[in-house]
N, C-alpha and C positions, 0 to 999 in steps of 0.2 A: 520299640515302638515305632520310631520314624521310620524303619525298614518296612513294617508291616502295611504302614499306611502307604509308602511309595508302592508297596506290590499292588495294592489295591488299586492305588489311582493309575498306576500304570497300567492294568488290567483292564480298566474301564476305558481309559485312552486309544490302548490299543482297539480293543474292539467297536469303538466309535467312529474310529479312523478307518476300520474295514466296512463297517457299516456305511459308512459318507460315501466310499468309494464303491459302493453296490456290490461288495462280497458276502460271498454265501457263509453258512455257519463253521467251515473248515477255516474259511480266511479271517473270520473274528477270532476262533480259537487261537488261532496262529500268530495273528497281531497282538492279541491280549498276551500270550506269553513271552512274545519277545519284547514287546513295552515294559511288561511285569519284571523282566532280567535286567533290562537295561535301567528301568527306575530305580530298583532293587540295588543295582550295585551304587549308584549314585545317593540313594538313601542310605547305605551301608558307609560308604566314604562321610557323607555328613555327620554320620553317627560318629565316628571316629574322630574328626576334627572337632566336632563340641566337646567329646569327653577330653579329649586331648588338651583343649583349651582349658576347661575346668578343675584340671589338675596342677 
């Protein structure tokens, strides 16, 4: 669940960053994908740490 939220948050953050820098649609999609991957990895690590601490 955390990973999905992180992916969506990353995609939104990336798209808004590209838009702020006056990027076109391709830029927004690329930034969104890169940020989603980065946020997804962080979300996955957070999930693993939380799960390990709970056991």
